[in-house]
Backbone bond lengths (Angstrom), bond angles and torsions (degrees), N, CA, C in turn:
res aa  C-N    CA-C-N  psi(-1)  N-CA   C-N-CA  omega(-1)  CA-C   N-CA-C  phi
1 M - - - 1.592 - - 1.534 104.95 -
2 S 1.209 109.95 129.43 1.543 112.68 176.81 1.351 113.85 -103.73
3 G 1.338 118.36 158.74 1.542 120.51 -173.19 1.530 103.48 -89.92
4 I 1.379 107.00 172.22 1.494 117.73 178.41 1.536 109.00 -69.75
5 V 1.278 120.77 129.45 1.377 129.58 172.61 1.566 111.53 -88.43
6 L 1.205 115.70 118.99 1.450 118.94 175.05 1.505 112.16 -122.54
7 S 1.346 111.26 139.93 1.631 114.85 178.15 1.440 106.77 -69.46
8 A 1.283 115.21 170.41 1.610 120.83 -176.16 1.486 106.72 -62.94
9 S 1.377 115.54 -45.54 1.459 121.00 -167.21 1.631 106.58 -69.42
10 V 1.351 115.57 -34.26 1.419 117.85 -175.05 1.565 106.87 -78.51
11 R 1.289 119.76 -28.96 1.532 127.80 179.51 1.513 104.23 -70.60
12 Q 1.310 115.29 -44.48 1.540 117.06 -174.40 1.538 104.13 -72.02
13 N 1.287 124.40 -38.93 1.482 122.69 178.50 1.538 108.51 -64.68
14 L 1.329 122.46 -36.78 1.405 125.94 -176.18 1.596 104.05 -66.04
15 L 1.322 119.04 -52.24 1.388 123.71 -177.74 1.512 111.34 -57.72
16 S 1.303 114.48 -38.63 1.488 119.57 -179.24 1.540 108.88 -64.01
17 L 1.452 110.65 -46.10 1.431 108.67 -178.82 1.518 114.07 -68.65
18 Q 1.242 121.13 -33.28 1.476 122.99 168.80 1.488 112.94 -53.62
19 A 1.295 115.63 -54.94 1.516 115.20 173.57 1.505 114.21 -53.38
20 T 1.327 119.74 -48.23 1.363 120.91 174.39 1.499 116.86 -55.98
21 A 1.199 118.60 -36.01 1.504 123.58 176.32 1.647 108.84 -71.99
22 D 1.274 112.82 -36.50 1.583 112.85 176.78 1.515 109.45 -70.60
23 L 1.255 124.03 -36.10 1.281 126.44 174.09 1.496 117.76 -65.47
24 L 1.326 116.37 -41.42 1.378 125.19 172.58 1.508 113.57 -61.87
25 A 1.328 117.46 -42.83 1.449 123.02 173.81 1.584 111.51 -59.32
26 T 1.352 115.82 -42.43 1.306 122.51 177.66 1.552 109.78 -62.58
27 T 1.234 114.58 -45.52 1.563 119.30 -171.25 1.673 102.64 -72.31
28 Q 1.296 117.95 -38.94 1.534 114.46 178.50 1.408 111.06 -64.95
29 N 1.426 121.24 -37.66 1.371 128.32 173.32 1.576 115.76 -51.01
30 D 1.361 113.21 -49.70 1.375 124.77 -178.68 1.521 104.36 -63.52
31 L 1.267 121.58 -53.75 1.508 123.61 -178.37 1.382 110.51 -55.25
32 A 1.374 116.78 -49.54 1.513 118.50 -175.81 1.483 112.76 -63.17
33 T 1.384 118.71 -36.01 1.512 116.31 -179.59 1.445 110.13 -88.17
34 G 1.233 123.70 -23.86 1.382 124.83 -177.69 1.679 109.49 80.89
35 K 1.326 114.21 13.85 1.424 120.53 176.06 1.463 120.60 -107.12
36 K 1.251 124.07 128.87 1.371 128.66 -176.89 1.550 106.04 -64.79
37 V 1.344 116.15 -48.65 1.497 124.14 -177.26 1.546 104.73 -113.71
38 N 1.407 113.70 123.85 1.567 112.08 -176.22 1.511 109.17 -100.22
39 S 1.439 116.06 -23.52 1.560 120.52 -172.27 1.525 106.45 -144.04
40 A 1.266 107.54 165.99 1.522 114.71 176.33 1.436 111.76 -66.06
41 L 1.394 118.75 -19.77 1.483 119.02 -178.60 1.520 109.03 -76.95
42 D 1.335 117.88 -31.26 1.516 116.36 176.95 1.546 116.00 -61.20
43 N 1.294 113.54 -49.71 1.525 118.03 174.99 1.658 105.89 -162.82
44 P 1.269 115.23 102.32 1.459 115.82 -168.61 1.507 108.81 -64.34
45 T 1.442 124.00 -40.65 1.379 119.27 -179.68 1.420 113.81 -66.14
46 N 1.280 124.09 -38.61 1.533 120.92 174.73 1.485 109.72 -69.94
47 F 1.285 120.53 -35.63 1.519 119.53 -176.89 1.435 112.91 -64.77
48 F 1.350 119.84 -44.07 1.465 125.55 -179.75 1.434 107.35 -74.58
49 T 1.319 122.04 -34.30 1.552 119.60 170.96 1.474 111.40 -59.05
50 A 1.265 115.32 -51.36 1.486 123.55 -177.53 1.493 109.66 -55.36
51 Q 1.423 116.60 -46.82 1.479 120.80 179.85 1.522 111.33 -63.04
52 S 1.293 117.93 -39.43 1.423 118.46 -178.40 1.555 110.25 -71.02
53 L 1.404 116.73 -36.69 1.430 117.17 176.05 1.577 115.48 -65.32
54 N 1.399 109.14 -31.84 1.565 118.83 -179.11 1.590 103.06 -69.74
55 N 1.275 122.89 -45.72 1.369 124.53 179.47 1.533 112.03 -64.98
56 R 1.203 118.25 -44.53 1.574 123.82 168.79 1.584 112.97 -50.91
57 A 1.234 113.79 -49.91 1.485 123.67 175.44 1.500 110.79 -56.91
58 S 1.312 113.56 -46.07 1.484 114.91 179.00 1.496 112.18 -65.89
59 D 1.395 117.36 -44.11 1.500 121.49 176.34 1.637 111.76 -51.86
60 I 1.367 104.67 -49.98 1.520 106.30 -177.68 1.395 112.11 -70.65
61 G 1.271 125.84 -27.15 1.394 124.16 167.52 1.568 119.16 -60.70
62 N 1.268 111.36 -36.96 1.535 120.64 171.60 1.394 107.17 -66.73
63 L 1.344 123.99 -49.35 1.509 123.37 173.68 1.398 115.30 -51.66
64 L 1.351 119.46 -43.08 1.432 126.07 175.53 1.536 113.80 -56.62
65 D 1.272 108.96 -51.06 1.528 116.91 174.50 1.606 109.97 -52.92
66 G 1.284 114.03 -48.93 1.463 115.79 -179.18 1.530 111.45 -61.36
67 I 1.279 121.22 -41.82 1.487 127.92 176.36 1.429 108.30 -60.41
68 G 1.270 122.22 -44.56 1.458 126.46 178.07 1.578 112.84 -57.95
69 N 1.535 110.11 -40.41 1.354 113.43 179.60 1.567 112.96 -71.45
70 G 1.316 112.10 -26.97 1.468 120.78 176.63 1.539 111.17 -67.48
71 V 1.312 112.58 -42.50 1.434 118.76 179.70 1.547 110.10 -66.06
72 Q 1.297 114.52 -35.74 1.488 114.67 179.21 1.590 107.18 -67.27
73 V 1.288 118.05 -45.01 1.453 120.22 -179.18 1.512 110.79 -56.95
74 L 1.411 115.73 -44.97 1.417 116.66 -179.87 1.588 113.44 -63.15
75 Q 1.397 112.19 -35.36 1.402 111.63 175.92 1.400 118.47 -69.99
76 A 1.333 117.59 -30.35 1.403 122.52 171.73 1.457 112.95 -66.20
77 A 1.186 117.55 -43.37 1.529 127.48 177.19 1.609 110.47 -64.30
78 N 1.251 116.77 -35.69 1.472 119.40 178.71 1.533 107.24 -75.58
79 T 1.265 119.27 -33.03 1.438 126.31 176.73 1.558 106.44 -65.68
80 G 1.324 120.78 -49.64 1.438 125.88 177.33 1.545 112.33 -55.49
81 I 1.348 112.11 -48.58 1.499 118.96 -178.14 1.460 107.70 -62.74
82 T 1.324 120.01 -47.36 1.498 121.51 175.47 1.507 113.72 -53.45
83 S 1.288 111.65 -49.45 1.546 110.64 175.58 1.401 115.48 -60.74
84 L 1.422 120.92 -36.39 1.450 124.25 179.16 1.567 108.71 -66.61
85 Q 1.343 115.46 -34.87 1.519 112.73 176.86 1.465 111.00 -69.77
86 S 1.334 121.24 -41.04 1.451 126.48 174.92 1.531 112.51 -52.72
87 L 1.445 113.68 -46.14 1.417 115.39 174.81 1.504 116.25 -66.77
88 I 1.227 118.37 -35.27 1.384 120.52 179.77 1.626 107.47 -69.96
89 D 1.176 116.07 -41.93 1.618 117.75 171.66 1.391 111.22 -59.39
90 S 1.311 121.92 -38.93 1.401 121.01 177.20 1.614 112.63 -65.89
91 A 1.310 111.99 -40.20 1.482 119.60 179.01 1.499 110.35 -64.05
92 K 1.381 115.74 -42.99 1.440 121.77 175.30 1.506 111.79 -56.04
93 S 1.317 112.40 -49.88 1.517 119.62 -174.76 1.596 108.08 -62.97
94 I 1.381 117.38 -40.29 1.441 123.41 -179.14 1.582 109.08 -63.98
95 A 1.404 109.10 -44.30 1.426 116.68 179.95 1.606 115.22 -58.63
96 N 1.437 108.95 -49.10 1.408 116.82 171.88 1.518 120.15 -56.51
97 Q 1.284 111.03 -34.80 1.472 114.78 174.63 1.464 116.57 -73.43
98 A 1.445 111.97 -27.48 1.411 113.58 178.40 1.552 107.63 -78.22
99 L 1.331 117.69 -32.68 1.517 116.79 173.61 1.432 115.00 -59.28
100 Q 1.364 115.38 -41.21 1.425 124.58 -174.25 1.570 109.20 -71.25
101 T 1.486 116.73 -29.65 1.376 110.39 -175.58 1.569 110.06 -104.91
102 T 1.261 115.89 15.31 1.506 118.82 170.43 1.546 115.29 -61.48
103 V 1.352 111.47 -37.71 1.392 116.02 175.21 1.592 113.47 -60.41
104 G 1.235 114.44 -36.79 1.462 117.86 171.41 1.441 115.12 -64.41
105 Y 1.432 119.18 -36.98 1.395 119.16 179.04 1.530 110.29 -71.03
106 S 1.378 114.94 -32.80 1.469 115.48 -177.39 1.601 107.68 -69.65
107 T 1.330 108.49 -40.55 1.537 115.38 173.98 1.471 113.90 -53.21
108 K 1.302 118.31 -47.53 1.377 127.74 177.87 1.555 109.29 -62.41
109 S 1.313 115.58 -41.34 1.527 119.23 178.20 1.457 107.06 -63.86
110 N 1.289 121.36 -38.96 1.489 125.35 -173.42 1.575 102.23 -72.14
111 V 1.302 120.15 -43.78 1.477 121.09 178.24 1.570 112.97 -60.80
112 S 1.299 111.33 -33.39 1.507 117.20 -175.90 1.586 104.27 -72.97
113 T 1.253 110.64 -42.62 1.487 115.93 -178.95 1.524 113.13 -60.18
114 T 1.338 106.41 -45.30 1.493 118.26 -177.39 1.521 106.30 -61.23
115 I 1.382 120.10 -48.27 1.391 125.33 179.57 1.426 112.46 -57.19
116 S 1.382 118.16 -52.08 1.359 119.30 -174.73 1.601 110.53 -69.34
117 G 1.270 115.63 -30.24 1.548 118.33 176.81 1.471 109.04 -67.60
118 A 1.337 116.13 -30.77 1.459 115.50 -173.64 1.495 113.75 -74.06
119 S 1.456 115.99 -17.33 1.424 111.39 -175.32 1.493 114.25 -88.24
């Protein structure tokens, strides 16, 4: 069985088309991923720099989540403290009312004593 015989110009055109197809595939991959360097084979320095920056961005994102959780805790604590202050103010108000009405209770007590002594 004999192989396919190509002239030099056809062979050159075929190799050129294959190289163009490879470049097109690489370009499509770059566009699809949004990355300039997709593997360490493309450019090791840029690849590992990008990988390091991605890891740092992830760490910063995790820290941001933690800060957000801390803010939520502080807001809940603030709400609790505000509620406690309101409760204390209500208790003070009730205590002040009780202090002001003790005269009325003492008068009632005197009236009760007077009534029971009259019988």
